[in-house]
C-alpha positions as CSV (number, residue, x, y, z in Angstrom):
1,M,2.0,74.3,42.4
2,T,-1.2,73.8,44.5
3,L,-4.0,71.3,43.8
4,K,-7.3,71.9,45.4
5,T,-10.1,69.4,45.1
6,P,-13.5,70.5,46.5
7,F,-16.4,68.0,46.5
8,V,-19.9,69.3,45.9
9,K,-23.0,67.1,46.4
10,Q,-26.1,68.2,44.5
11,A,-29.3,66.3,43.8
12,G,-27.7,63.0,44.7
13,T,-24.9,63.5,42.3
14,V,-21.2,63.9,43.3
15,V,-19.5,66.4,41.1
16,V,-15.7,66.4,41.3
17,C,-14.1,69.7,40.3
18,I,-10.4,70.0,40.0
19,W,-8.9,73.4,40.3
20,V,-5.4,73.7,39.2
21,L,-3.3,76.6,40.5
22,G,0.1,77.4,39.3
23,G,-0.4,77.9,35.6
24,I,-0.7,74.3,34.3
25,P,-1.1,74.5,30.5
26,M,-4.5,73.3,29.2
27,S,-2.8,71.1,26.6
28,A,-1.6,68.9,29.5
29,I,-5.1,68.1,30.5
30,A,-6.4,64.8,28.9
31,A,-8.8,65.4,26.1
32,P,-12.1,63.5,26.2
33,A,-12.4,60.3,24.1
34,R,-13.6,60.8,20.6
35,E,-17.0,59.3,19.8
36,D,-15.7,57.7,16.6
37,A,-12.7,56.1,18.2
38,P,-12.7,52.3,17.9
39,E,-13.8,50.5,21.0
40,P,-12.9,46.9,22.0
41,P,-15.6,44.3,21.5
42,T,-18.2,44.1,24.3
43,G,-21.1,41.9,25.1
44,P,-21.3,38.1,25.1
45,G,-18.7,36.0,23.3
46,L,-15.8,38.3,24.1
47,A,-13.4,35.6,23.1
48,L,-13.3,32.8,20.5
49,E,-12.4,29.4,21.9
50,G,-11.7,26.2,20.0
51,K,-9.6,23.1,19.8
52,V,-6.7,21.9,17.8
53,V,-8.0,19.3,15.3
54,Q,-4.8,18.7,13.3
55,V,-1.1,19.6,13.3
56,E,0.5,20.0,9.9
57,G,4.2,20.7,10.2
58,D,4.6,24.1,11.8
59,L,0.8,24.9,11.5
60,A,-2.1,24.0,13.8
61,V,-5.6,23.8,12.4
62,I,-8.1,25.2,14.9
63,D,-11.9,24.5,14.9
64,L,-13.5,27.7,16.3
65,G,-17.1,27.1,15.3
66,E,-17.1,30.5,13.7
67,A,-14.2,32.9,13.1
68,D,-16.0,36.2,12.6
69,G,-13.7,39.1,13.5
70,L,-10.5,37.1,13.4
71,V,-8.0,38.0,10.7
72,P,-4.5,36.9,9.8
73,G,-2.0,38.5,12.2
74,D,-4.1,38.3,15.3
75,R,-2.6,36.7,18.4
76,V,-4.1,33.7,20.1
77,T,-3.2,31.9,23.3
78,L,-2.6,28.1,23.2
79,F,-3.1,25.8,26.2
80,Q,-2.2,22.2,26.7
81,A,-5.2,20.1,27.7
82,L,-3.9,18.3,30.8
83,P,-5.9,16.2,33.3
84,A,-5.1,18.8,36.0
85,G,-6.5,21.6,33.8
86,P,-5.4,23.7,30.9
87,K,-1.8,24.9,31.0
88,E,-0.7,27.9,28.9
89,V,2.0,27.2,26.4
90,G,2.3,30.6,24.7
91,K,1.0,32.9,22.1
92,A,1.0,32.5,18.4
93,R,-0.1,34.4,15.2
94,V,-3.0,33.6,13.0
95,V,-1.8,32.8,9.5
96,R,-5.0,32.0,7.7
97,V,-8.7,32.2,8.5
98,G,-11.6,30.1,7.0
99,E,-15.3,30.1,7.7
100,T,-15.1,27.9,10.9
101,R,-11.3,27.2,11.1
102,A,-8.1,29.1,11.5
103,W,-4.5,28.2,10.9
104,V,-2.0,29.2,13.6
105,G,1.8,29.2,13.2
106,L,3.8,27.2,15.7
107,R,7.4,28.1,14.7
108,R,8.0,30.1,18.0
109,L,6.7,27.2,20.2
110,P,8.7,24.1,21.2
111,R,8.3,21.2,18.7
112,G,5.6,18.8,19.9
113,A,4.2,21.2,22.5
114,I,0.8,21.4,20.7
115,R,-1.2,18.3,19.8
116,P,-4.7,17.6,18.6
117,G,-7.2,18.2,21.4
118,D,-5.3,21.2,22.9
119,L,-7.2,24.4,23.6
120,V,-6.9,27.8,21.9
121,R,-8.3,31.2,22.9
122,A,-8.5,34.4,20.9
123,D,-9.0,37.4,23.2
124,P,-10.7,40.6,22.0
125,A,-7.7,42.7,23.1
126,D,-5.6,41.0,20.5
127,W,-8.1,41.6,17.7
128,A,-8.0,44.4,15.1
129,P,-11.0,46.8,15.2
130,R,-13.8,46.0,12.8
131,E,-12.8,48.8,10.4
132,E,-9.2,47.7,10.4
133,A,-10.1,44.0,10.0
134,E,-12.2,44.9,6.9
135,D,-9.3,47.0,5.5
136,R,-6.9,44.1,6.0
137,E,-9.2,41.6,4.4
138,A,-9.8,43.9,1.5
139,G,-6.1,44.5,1.1
140,R,-6.1,48.2,2.0
141,P,-3.0,49.5,3.9
142,E,-3.3,50.1,7.6
143,V,-3.3,53.6,9.1
144,A,-0.6,54.3,11.5
145,G,-2.0,54.5,15.1
146,D,-5.1,52.4,14.4
147,R,-3.6,49.5,16.4
148,E,-2.0,49.8,19.8
149,S,1.5,51.2,19.6
150,D,3.1,48.3,21.4
151,R,1.5,45.6,19.1
152,E,3.9,43.5,17.2
153,P,3.6,43.7,13.4
154,P,2.0,40.6,11.8
155,P,4.6,38.1,10.4
156,R,5.5,38.4,6.8
157,R,3.8,35.7,4.7
158,V,6.3,33.6,2.8
159,A,5.1,31.6,-0.2
160,V,5.6,27.9,0.6
161,A,4.8,24.7,-1.3
162,P,1.3,23.3,-0.9
163,R,0.9,21.1,2.2
164,V,-0.7,17.7,1.7
165,A,-1.9,15.3,4.4
166,H,-2.8,11.7,3.2
167,D,-3.5,8.5,5.0
168,P,-2.7,5.9,2.3
169,V,-3.8,2.3,2.2
170,S,-1.5,-0.6,1.5
171,R,-4.0,-3.3,0.6
172,W,-7.3,-3.4,-1.3
173,T,-9.7,-6.0,-2.6
174,E,-10.4,-6.6,-6.3
175,G,-13.8,-5.3,-7.5
176,R,-14.1,-2.4,-4.9
177,D,-13.8,1.2,-5.9
178,L,-10.6,2.6,-4.4
179,I,-11.4,6.1,-2.9
180,L,-8.3,8.1,-1.9
181,T,-8.7,11.3,0.3
182,F,-6.2,14.1,0.5
183,S,-6.1,17.3,2.7
184,V,-4.5,20.1,0.6
185,Q,-3.6,23.6,1.8
186,S,-1.9,26.0,-0.5
187,D,-0.9,29.7,-0.2
188,Q,-0.8,29.9,-4.0
189,P,-3.8,29.4,-6.2
190,L,-4.1,26.0,-7.9
191,S,-6.0,25.5,-11.2
192,G,-6.5,21.7,-10.7
193,M,-5.2,18.6,-9.0
194,M,-5.0,15.1,-10.7
195,L,-4.4,11.6,-9.4
196,R,-2.3,9.5,-11.8
197,W,-2.4,5.8,-11.4
198,K,-1.5,2.5,-13.2
199,T,-1.7,-1.2,-12.7
200,G,1.7,-2.8,-12.4
201,R,5.0,-1.2,-13.3
202,R,4.5,-1.8,-17.0
203,G,1.0,-0.4,-17.2
204,E,0.1,3.0,-18.7
205,W,-0.5,6.0,-16.5
206,R,-4.1,7.1,-16.3
207,E,-5.5,10.3,-14.8
208,V,-8.6,11.2,-12.7
209,P,-9.3,14.6,-11.2
210,L,-9.5,15.3,-7.5
211,E,-12.9,16.5,-6.4
212,P,-13.6,18.7,-3.3
213,A,-15.0,16.8,-0.3
214,G,-14.8,19.4,2.5
215,D,-13.0,22.5,3.7
216,T,-9.5,21.2,2.7
217,A,-10.4,17.6,1.7
218,W,-10.2,16.3,-1.8
219,Q,-11.1,12.8,-3.2
220,A,-10.2,10.7,-6.2
221,R,-11.9,7.5,-7.2
222,I,-10.4,4.6,-9.1
223,P,-13.2,2.3,-10.4
224,G,-13.2,-1.2,-9.0
225,E,-13.7,-2.8,-12.4
226,S,-10.3,-1.4,-13.4
227,L,-8.5,-3.1,-10.5
228,A,-7.0,-6.5,-11.1
229,P,-5.0,-8.5,-8.5
230,G,-1.5,-7.1,-8.3
231,E,0.0,-3.7,-7.6
232,V,-1.6,-0.3,-8.2
233,L,0.7,2.7,-8.3
234,Y,-0.3,6.3,-7.9
235,H,0.8,9.9,-7.2
236,V,-0.8,13.3,-7.2
237,V,0.2,16.5,-9.2
238,A,-1.2,20.0,-9.2
239,R,-1.3,22.7,-11.9
240,G,-0.6,26.3,-11.2
241,P,-2.4,29.3,-12.8
242,A,0.2,29.2,-15.6
243,G,-0.4,25.5,-16.3
244,D,2.9,24.4,-14.7
245,E,2.8,21.0,-12.9
246,R,4.1,20.4,-9.4
247,P,4.1,17.2,-7.4
248,L,1.9,17.1,-4.3
249,F,2.1,13.5,-3.1
250,A,4.8,10.9,-4.0
251,G,5.9,11.1,-7.7
252,Q,6.2,9.2,-11.0
253,Q,9.6,7.9,-10.1
254,R,8.6,6.8,-6.6
255,P,4.8,6.3,-6.6
256,W,2.8,4.9,-3.7
257,K,1.9,1.2,-4.0
258,V,-1.4,-0.5,-3.1
259,Q,-1.6,-4.3,-3.3
260,V,-4.9,-5.5,-4.7
261,D,-6.0,-8.9,-3.4
262,P,-8.2,-11.3,-5.4
263,R,-11.9,-11.1,-4.7
264,P,-12.6,-13.8,-2.0
265,R,-14.6,-16.8,-3.2
266,A,-17.9,-17.6,-1.7
267,A,-17.4,-19.9,1.3
268,T,-20.4,-22.0,0.5
269,R,-19.8,-22.6,-3.2
270,G,-17.3,-25.2,-4.5
271,Q,-15.7,-25.4,-7.9
272,V,-15.1,-28.4,-10.2
273,G,-12.2,-28.5,-12.5
274,I,-10.2,-30.7,-14.9
275,S,-6.5,-30.4,-15.5
276,G,-3.8,-32.0,-17.7
277,S,0.0,-31.9,-17.9
278,F,2.8,-33.2,-20.0
279,E,6.5,-33.2,-19.3
280,W,9.6,-34.3,-21.3
281,Q,13.2,-34.3,-20.1
282,E,16.4,-35.2,-22.0
283,A,19.8,-35.5,-20.4
284,Y,22.0,-36.5,-23.3
285,L,21.5,-34.4,-26.4
286,T,24.5,-35.6,-28.4
287,H,23.0,-39.1,-28.4
288,G,19.3,-38.4,-28.3
289,G,17.0,-41.0,-26.8
290,R,19.6,-42.7,-24.6
291,D,18.9,-40.8,-21.3
292,T,15.3,-39.5,-21.5
293,W,11.8,-39.8,-20.0
294,W,8.3,-38.3,-20.4
295,T,5.2,-38.3,-18.2
296,A,1.6,-37.3,-18.8
297,E,-1.2,-36.8,-16.3
298,T,-4.9,-35.8,-16.2
299,A,-7.0,-35.1,-13.1
300,L,-10.4,-34.1,-11.9
301,G,-10.4,-31.6,-9.0
302,Y,-12.8,-30.0,-6.6
303,R,-12.2,-26.8,-4.7
304,V,-13.8,-26.9,-1.3
305,G,-13.4,-23.2,-0.7
306,R,-13.6,-23.3,3.1
307,G,-11.7,-24.5,6.1
308,V,-8.1,-25.9,6.0
309,L,-8.8,-28.3,3.1
310,D,-8.8,-26.2,0.0
311,E,-8.7,-28.7,-2.9
312,I,-8.8,-32.4,-3.8
313,R,-7.5,-33.9,-7.1
314,V,-7.8,-37.5,-8.3
315,G,-6.2,-38.6,-11.6
316,F,-4.0,-41.0,-13.5
317,G,-0.8,-40.8,-15.4
318,A,1.7,-42.6,-17.5
319,F,5.5,-42.7,-17.4
320,E,8.2,-44.0,-19.9
321,G,11.9,-43.6,-19.7
322,V,15.3,-45.2,-20.7
323,G,18.7,-44.6,-19.2
324,G,21.5,-45.8,-17.0
325,S,24.6,-44.6,-15.4
326,R,26.6,-41.8,-17.0
327,F,29.3,-44.3,-18.1
328,E,26.8,-46.7,-19.6
329,V,25.1,-43.9,-21.5
330,E,28.2,-42.3,-22.8
331,E,29.9,-45.6,-23.8
332,G,26.9,-47.0,-25.6
333,F,26.1,-50.0,-23.2
334,A,22.7,-51.5,-22.9
335,L,20.3,-49.3,-21.0
336,D,17.5,-49.9,-18.6
337,Y,13.9,-49.3,-19.5
338,R,10.8,-48.3,-17.5
339,S,7.1,-48.1,-18.7
340,L,4.3,-47.8,-16.2
341,G,0.8,-46.5,-15.5
342,Y,-0.4,-45.1,-12.1
343,G,-3.2,-43.4,-10.3
344,F,-2.8,-40.6,-7.8
345,L,-4.6,-38.7,-5.0
346,E,-3.5,-35.2,-4.2
347,A,-4.9,-32.7,-1.6
348,R,-4.2,-29.0,-1.0
349,F,-4.3,-27.7,2.6
350,R,-4.2,-24.0,3.3
351,F,-3.0,-22.7,6.7
352,G,-3.9,-19.1,6.7
353,R,-2.6,-16.7,4.0
354,Y,1.0,-17.7,4.0
355,V,1.4,-21.5,4.2
356,R,0.1,-24.3,1.9
357,W,0.8,-28.0,1.8
358,I,0.2,-30.4,-1.1
359,P,0.8,-34.1,-0.4
360,R,0.5,-36.8,-3.0
361,L,0.1,-40.6,-3.0
362,V,0.8,-42.7,-6.1
363,L,-0.1,-46.4,-6.8
364,G,0.3,-48.2,-10.2
365,A,1.7,-51.1,-12.2
366,F,4.4,-51.7,-14.7
367,W,3.6,-52.2,-18.4
368,D,7.1,-53.1,-19.3
369,F,10.4,-53.3,-17.3
370,C,13.9,-54.2,-18.3
371,D,16.9,-54.2,-16.0
372,D,20.1,-55.4,-17.8
373,C,17.8,-57.7,-19.7
374,E,20.3,-58.1,-22.5
375,Y,22.5,-60.2,-20.3
376,G,19.6,-62.3,-19.0
377,D,19.9,-61.2,-15.4
378,Y,16.8,-61.8,-13.2
379,Q,14.4,-58.8,-13.4
380,S,13.5,-57.3,-10.1
381,Y,10.1,-56.3,-11.6
382,A,7.9,-57.8,-14.4
383,R,5.0,-56.6,-16.3
384,G,1.9,-56.2,-14.1
385,D,3.9,-55.8,-10.8
386,V,2.6,-53.1,-8.5
387,M,4.7,-50.0,-7.8
388,G,4.1,-47.0,-5.5
389,G,5.3,-43.5,-4.8
390,A,4.7,-40.4,-2.8
391,G,5.4,-36.7,-2.9
392,S,5.0,-33.5,-0.9
393,R,5.1,-29.8,-1.7
394,F,5.2,-26.8,0.6
395,E,4.5,-23.2,-0.4
396,F,5.4,-20.2,1.8
397,G,4.2,-16.6,1.1
398,P,1.1,-14.7,0.0
399,E,-0.2,-16.7,-3.0
400,D,-1.5,-13.6,-4.8
401,R,1.9,-11.9,-4.7
402,F,4.8,-14.4,-4.5
403,F,5.8,-17.6,-2.8
404,V,8.7,-20.0,-2.3
405,S,8.2,-23.7,-2.8
406,V,10.0,-26.8,-1.5
407,E,9.0,-30.2,-3.0
408,G,10.2,-33.8,-3.2
409,N,8.7,-37.0,-4.7
410,G,9.7,-40.5,-5.7
411,L,8.5,-43.5,-7.7
412,A,9.6,-47.1,-7.1
413,T,12.5,-48.1,-9.4
414,V,12.1,-44.8,-11.3
415,G,13.9,-42.5,-8.9
416,G,13.4,-39.4,-6.9
417,Q,13.4,-35.6,-7.3
418,F,14.0,-32.7,-4.9
419,L,13.4,-29.1,-6.1
420,V,13.3,-25.6,-4.6
421,G,11.6,-22.8,-6.4
422,A,10.0,-19.3,-6.3
423,M,7.3,-17.6,-8.2
424,G,6.2,-13.9,-8.3
425,H,3.3,-12.0,-9.8
426,A,4.5,-9.7,-12.6
427,G,1.0,-8.1,-13.2
428,H,-1.9,-8.7,-15.5
429,G,-2.2,-12.3,-14.2
430,V,1.3,-13.2,-15.4
431,W,3.6,-15.1,-13.0
432,V,7.3,-15.8,-13.5
433,G,9.8,-17.8,-11.6
434,G,11.9,-20.9,-11.6
435,R,13.2,-23.9,-9.6
436,I,16.4,-25.8,-9.1
437,G,17.3,-29.2,-7.6
438,G,18.3,-32.7,-8.3
439,T,16.7,-35.7,-10.0
440,S,17.7,-39.4,-10.4
441,W,14.9,-40.2,-13.0
442,P,14.5,-42.3,-15.1
443,V,16.3,-45.4,-13.6
444,A,17.5,-44.2,-10.2
445,Q,21.2,-44.8,-10.9
446,E,22.8,-41.3,-10.8
447,W,21.6,-37.8,-9.9
448,A,21.5,-34.9,-12.3
449,T,21.1,-31.2,-11.7
450,R,17.8,-29.9,-12.9
451,I,17.1,-26.2,-13.6
452,E,13.8,-24.8,-14.9
453,W,12.3,-21.4,-15.8
454,I,8.6,-21.1,-15.4
455,T,6.0,-18.7,-16.9
456,A,2.3,-18.9,-15.9
457,W,-0.9,-17.0,-16.7
458,R,-3.8,-16.9,-14.2
459,G,-5.6,-13.9,-15.3
460,L,-9.0,-15.6,-15.2
461,P,-10.5,-17.5,-12.2
462,W,-11.5,-20.4,-14.3
463,L,-8.4,-20.8,-16.4
464,G,-4.7,-21.6,-15.6
465,L,-1.8,-22.1,-17.9
466,E,1.8,-22.9,-17.1
467,A,4.9,-23.5,-19.3
468,R,8.3,-24.7,-18.2
469,L,11.7,-24.9,-19.9
470,G,15.0,-26.0,-18.4
471,A,18.1,-28.1,-18.5
472,N,19.4,-31.4,-17.0
473,I,23.1,-31.7,-16.3
474,R,25.0,-34.9,-15.2
475,S,28.4,-33.7,-16.5
476,T,29.9,-31.3,-19.0
477,D,29.4,-33.9,-21.7
478,H,26.2,-35.3,-20.4
479,A,23.5,-32.6,-20.5
480,G,20.1,-32.0,-22.1
481,I,17.0,-29.9,-22.0
482,G,13.5,-30.4,-20.8
483,G,10.1,-28.7,-20.5
484,G,6.5,-29.1,-19.5
485,L,3.0,-27.7,-20.0
486,N,0.1,-27.5,-17.5
487,L,-3.5,-26.6,-18.4
488,A,-6.5,-26.3,-16.0
489,F,-10.2,-25.4,-16.4
490,W,-12.6,-24.6,-13.5
491,W,-16.3,-24.0,-13.4
């Protein structure tokens, strides 16, 4: 075989002629390119470049500015954005294409290798020709040989559950519309998405539709006038083409919770209020009236509404009680008697959101007093004598949700009390709780165990109502019941 290559220069043009000697078949000579064969893209913008804006599981959302020419199955190159410059991580496949964004699969890359802000490049060599791209987008089968023979086939699309991204809130303020935003991506068509919500665990589920708010963003709005202090629970469901429901976020059994705080009061406007209370306690039911006491109070208050000092109350009260030691009461001996009137000053200090202190000072005088008077012993007090007392109460915890209280108080010759309690918000302004402790009232001779169950309603800012019911126990044969009622108005 002999190959001769003469060069001929004519009119400034070099013509290369190849003479082949030795009988080389003509079929072995490369045929000229066809005019209708697809050509790679040329001109400006040979590649699409963008950034990773979000990573959702094994998918990366890419912002390309415009994704014209890119179709599912194309390969892209991903780079880590490092201070020293971009570093190639590897190639991946395009799973889905939008107007300005593309979704790229990350299953073949190390977990955590791609983060928001990293770079992505789609090269023309990895794109389908325009005719093939149109065929694929229209759903027509590809023709063998249209793509390069060494190109990997696009990955098979597997139907997966819808993917939801949501940044939930944990606290909200009464009176403000609660706007919840979700990012939803689904390979399967959805006929609608609904947010179901309710106030408190015993409330009824209500439903609002999710409205589109962007490429993949959806929003639902809960009106502020429907939000009362307490818990709001919600979850999201979707409906398929056949009307079947599927959960998207949380669920009815385990919904997401948002704590709604009361609307803050204006710092420059105080409130005036009047309150009243009555309490009765019995410690010897089998012989009624031998170990018992009652007290009544009324007060005028002013809510400062700013600073550490939150409230001031001034009022007066009355106390009457009869009793003695357990032995004297059970054996029918003569009992001691107390009857007195008093005035009190009470303040409420607030230290942030979680600590409150309520001190009290009491000053009064006896109306009647009898200490073993049947035997003519000298009375330690007489009618008109001055008496005093003091008390203190601490509350720990967010007042709009729950709190634990510790309190103690005492009155001269009457006795003392020490109680520990807890209260929690059950929804719709209803509070429930209780307290337990000891008391030596009414004559400060022996201590009894005191237990109370408390129910309160504070659904309106200008009205408060509290009811208490409990038991007093000095022994198995020396026990009784007790209760109380508080009422307050503010304006």
